[in-house]
C-alpha positions in Angstrom: -18.7 -2.3 9.9 -17.7 -4.6 12.7 -16.4 -7.9 11.3 -13.1 -7.2 9.7 -10.5 -9.3 7.9 -7.0 -8.1 7.3 -5.0 -9.9 4.7 -1.2 -9.9 5.0 0.7 -9.9 8.4 3.4 -7.4 7.3 4.0 -4.1 9.0 0.9 -2.4 7.6 -1.3 -5.4 8.1 -0.3 -5.7 11.7 -0.7 -2.0 12.3 -4.2 -1.8 10.9 -5.3 -5.1 12.5 -4.1 -4.0 15.9 -5.6 -0.6 15.8 -8.9 -1.7 14.4 -9.2 -4.5 17.0 -8.3 -2.1 19.8 -11.2 0.1 18.7 -13.6 -2.7 19.4 -14.1 -4.4 16.0 -13.9 -8.1 15.6 -10.7 -8.6 13.6 -9.2 -11.7 11.9 -5.6 -11.4 10.5 -4.9 -13.7 7.5 -1.5 -14.8 6.3 0.2 -17.8 4.7 2.8 -18.3 7.5 1.3 -20.8 10.0 4.0 -20.2 12.6 3.5 -16.5 12.6 -0.3 -16.9 12.8 0.0 -19.3 15.8 2.3 -16.8 17.6 -0.1 -13.9 16.9 -3.0 -16.0 18.0 -1.2 -16.8 21.3 0.4 -13.5 22.1 -1.5 -10.9 20.1 0.3 -8.0 18.3 2.6 -5.8 20.3 1.8 -2.2 19.1 4.1 0.8 19.7 3.0 4.2 18.6 2.8 7.8 20.0 0.5 6.5 22.7 3.0 4.0 24.0 3.3 0.2 23.8 0.5 -2.3 24.4 -0.5 -5.8 23.4 -3.7 -6.2 21.3 -5.3 -9.7 21.2 -7.0 -10.8 17.9 -7.7 -13.8 15.9 -5.2 -15.1 13.3 -6.1 -17.7 10.7 -5.4 -19.2 7.3 -7.7 -17.9 4.6 -9.5 -21.2 4.1 -10.5 -21.2 7.7 -12.3 -17.9 7.6 -16.1 -18.0 7.1 -18.7 -15.4 6.4 -20.1 -13.1 7.5 -17.5 -10.3 7.3 -18.1 -6.7 6.4 -14.7 -5.6 5.1 -11.4 -7.2 4.0 -8.3 -4.9 3.9 -5.7 -6.2 1.5 -2.1 -5.4 2.6 0.0 -7.9 0.6 2.5 -6.7 -2.0 1.2 -6.3 -5.5 2.8 -9.5 -6.8 0.8 -11.5 -4.2 -2.5 -9.7 -4.7 -4.0 -12.3 -7.1 -3.2 -15.3 -4.8 -4.4 -13.4 -1.7 -7.7 -12.5 -3.3 -8.3 -16.0 -4.7 -7.7 -17.3 -1.2 -10.9 -15.5 0.0 -12.9 -16.1 -3.1 -15.4 -18.2 -1.0 -16.4 -14.9 0.6 -17.2 -13.0 -2.6 -20.8 -13.9 -2.6 -21.4 -12.7 0.9 -21.5 -9.0 0.0 -18.3 -8.3 1.8 -16.3 -5.3 0.6 -12.6 -5.3 -0.1 -10.4 -2.3 0.4 -6.9 -2.1 -1.1 -4.5 0.5 0.2 -1.6 -1.1 -1.5 1.2 0.8 -3.3 1.2 1.1 -7.1 -1.4 0.7 -9.9 -3.5 -2.3 -10.8 -4.5 -3.8 -7.5 -8.2 -2.9 -7.7 -8.3 -4.5 -11.1 -6.8 -7.7 -9.7 -9.4 -7.7 -7.0 -12.2 -7.3 -9.6 -11.2 -10.6 -11.1 -12.8 -12.2 -8.0 -15.1 -9.6 -6.4 -17.7 -7.5 -8.1 -16.6 -3.9 -8.8 -19.4 -2.6 -6.5 -17.8 -4.3 -3.6 -14.3 -2.9 -4.2 -12.8 0.1 -2.4 -9.4 1.6 -3.1 -7.1 4.2 -1.7 -3.7 5.1 -0.2 -2.2 4.9 3.2 0.5 7.5 3.7 1.8 6.6 7.2 4.9 4.8 8.5 5.0 1.3 10.0 8.0 -1.0 10.8 7.7 -4.6 11.8 10.0 -5.9 14.5 10.0 -9.7 14.8 6.9 -11.8 13.9 4.3 -9.8 15.9 5.6 -6.4 17.0 4.8 -3.3 14.9 5.9 0.3 15.5 4.4 3.5 14.0 5.2 7.1 14.9 4.2 10.5 13.6 1.3 11.6 11.5 0.0 10.4 8.3 -3.3 10.0 6.5 -5.5 7.6 4.6 -7.7 8.5 1.6 -10.1 6.1 0.1 -13.1 5.9 -2.2 -15.2 3.4 -4.1 -14.4 1.7 -7.4 -18.0 2.4 -8.6 -20.7 4.9 -7.3 -22.6 2.0 -5.8 -19.8 1.4 -3.3 -19.8 5.0 -1.9 -21.8 4.2 1.3 -19.3 1.3 2.0 -16.4 3.7 1.4 -17.8 6.2 3.9 -18.4 3.4 6.4 -14.8 2.3 6.0 -13.6 5.8 6.7 -15.7 5.9 9.9 -14.2 2.5 10.9 -10.6 3.7 10.4 -11.3 7.0 12.2 -12.6 5.1 15.2 -9.3 3.2 15.1 -7.3 6.5 15.4 -6.4 7.0 11.8 -6.7 10.3 9.9 -9.0 8.8 7.3 -10.8 10.8 4.5 -13.3 9.9 1.8 -12.3 11.1 -1.7 -14.8 11.2 -4.5 -12.0 11.1 -7.1 -9.6 8.7 -5.3 -7.6 8.1 -8.5 -5.9 11.5 -8.0 -4.5 10.5 -4.7 -3.5 7.1 -6.0 -1.6 8.5 -9.0 0.1 11.2 -6.8 1.3 8.5 -4.4 2.5 6.4 -7.4 4.5 9.4 -8.7 6.1 9.8 -5.2 6.9 6.1 -5.0 8.2 5.9 -8.6 10.6 8.8 -8.0 12.0 7.8 -4.6 11.7 4.0 -4.5 13.4 3.2 -7.7 16.2 5.7 -7.3 16.8 4.6 -3.8 16.9 0.9 -4.9 19.3 1.6 -7.8 21.7 3.9 -5.9 21.5 2.0 -2.6 21.1 5.4 -0.9 18.7 6.7 1.8 16.8 9.9 1.1 19.8 12.0 2.0 21.9 10.4 -0.7 19.6 11.5 -3.5 19.0 15.0 -2.1 21.4 16.6 -4.5 21.4 18.2 -7.9 21.7 15.0 -10.0 19.3 13.1 -7.8 16.7 15.8 -7.9 17.0 16.1 -11.7 16.2 12.4 -12.1 13.3 12.6 -9.6 11.9 15.6 -11.4 12.1 13.8 -14.8 10.2 10.8 -13.4 7.5 12.9 -11.9 7.1 14.8 -15.1 6.5 11.5 -17.0 4.0 10.3 -14.4 2.1 13.6 -14.5 1.9 13.4 -18.3 0.8 9.8 -18.2 -1.9 10.4 -15.5 -3.2 13.3 -17.6 -3.4 11.1 -20.7 -5.3 8.6 -18.6 -7.8 11.3 -17.5 -6.5 11.9 -14.0 -5.6 15.5 -13.1 -2.9 15.2 -10.5 -1.3 18.2 -8.9 2.4 18.3 -9.8 3.2 21.0 -7.1 1.6 18.8 -4.4 3.7 15.8 -5.5 6.9 17.9 -5.6 6.1 19.2 -2.1 5.7 15.7 -0.7 8.9 14.6 -2.2 10.8 17.6 -0.9 9.4 17.0 2.6 10.6 13.4 2.4 14.1 14.3 1.2 14.6 17.0 3.8 12.7 15.7 6.9 13.3 12.0 6.6 16.9 12.0 5.4 17.9 8.6 6.9 14.9 6.8 5.6 15.5 3.9 3.2 12.9 3.5 0.5 10.9 0.2 0.8 12.3 -0.9 -2.6 15.8 -0.4 -1.3 14.9 -2.4 1.8 13.7 -5.2 -0.6 17.0 -5.2 -2.4 18.9 -5.4 0.8 16.8 -8.3 2.1 16.8 -10.1 -1.2 13.1 -9.8 -1.6 11.2 -9.3 -4.9 10.3 -5.6 -5.3 7.0 -4.0 -6.4 8.7 -2.4 -9.5 6.0 -3.9 -11.9 3.3 -2.2 -9.9 5.0 1.2 -9.7 7.4 2.3 -12.5 6.6 -0.8 -14.6 2.8 -0.1 -14.4 3.4 3.6 -15.2 5.4 2.6 -18.3 2.7 0.2 -19.5 0.1 2.9 -19.2 2.4 5.5 -20.8 3.0 3.2 -23.9 -0.8 2.6 -24.2 -1.4 6.4 -24.2 1.5 7.3 -26.4 3.3 9.2 -23.7 7.2 9.0 -23.7 8.5 7.8 -20.3 12.2 7.0 -20.9 13.4 7.7 -17.4 10.8 5.5 -15.8 11.5 2.8 -18.4 15.3 2.9 -17.6 14.8 2.9 -13.8 12.4 0.0 -14.1 14.9 -2.0 -16.2 17.7 -1.2 -13.8 15.7 -2.6 -10.9 14.8 -5.7 -13.0 18.4 -6.1 -13.8 19.4 -5.9 -10.1 16.8 -8.6 -9.3 18.0 -10.9 -12.0 21.7 -10.6 -11.1 21.8 -10.5 -7.4 22.1 -14.2 -7.2 
């Protein structure tokens, strides 16, 4: 894989675009903000990580201006923008290009499948930090990892090629045969910490206490039960370990959903707790804590003016 498209010029999109371009691939970054695209096209992306700071030149364009051939598109918009983003590159669906979604939550691969054949869809998680500073500067420190797999067995060679591409770009990338386990485990993590952070207005330290951990544990229990009912055998102890590490090692971190509340942006609640509740109801699994947390975030979005 050499000709790469990255959709969404947020923190993760800029991080992946810059690192992949730096590794020698031909990268085009797509967004809907013309002004940002023009600046990125002129100045490149200023990337800061554990190796220092450098400027990485790459192409930036509107979706309609991108033409085949391309080998892989990485989707980094928020879930509520996935459908529009994928429709914007529908003219590339017949070229054989694969699409990889590393987005938070549940349901994004299914949205992609409305436009691209399932055999061309890859899915996974990206568990690593990234912060955007200004229109074209991104910062990422510390370790993290990426897990991905194919939506159908026919996509496995492309998934393995995508892992190799990301490894060349300096990411700790792994291929997973049963990628749904990793996706559901990250959903459990995000459901517990994002919604509670958004509702309480607290960073991780503010929910690292007895009542906070009781609520977190209840949400995780509901996600584990729902995943099991959906045929996905997640590891509850691994989820709890990841949450405990976040609460104790990243005490000042504000969950992305809390950052959305502060900035007045729409949250991804429907793709995280909301999506869990939809699947729980369909499977006959009670999920009252996730239902309540989802409604509280919805209420906050409705009433914040």
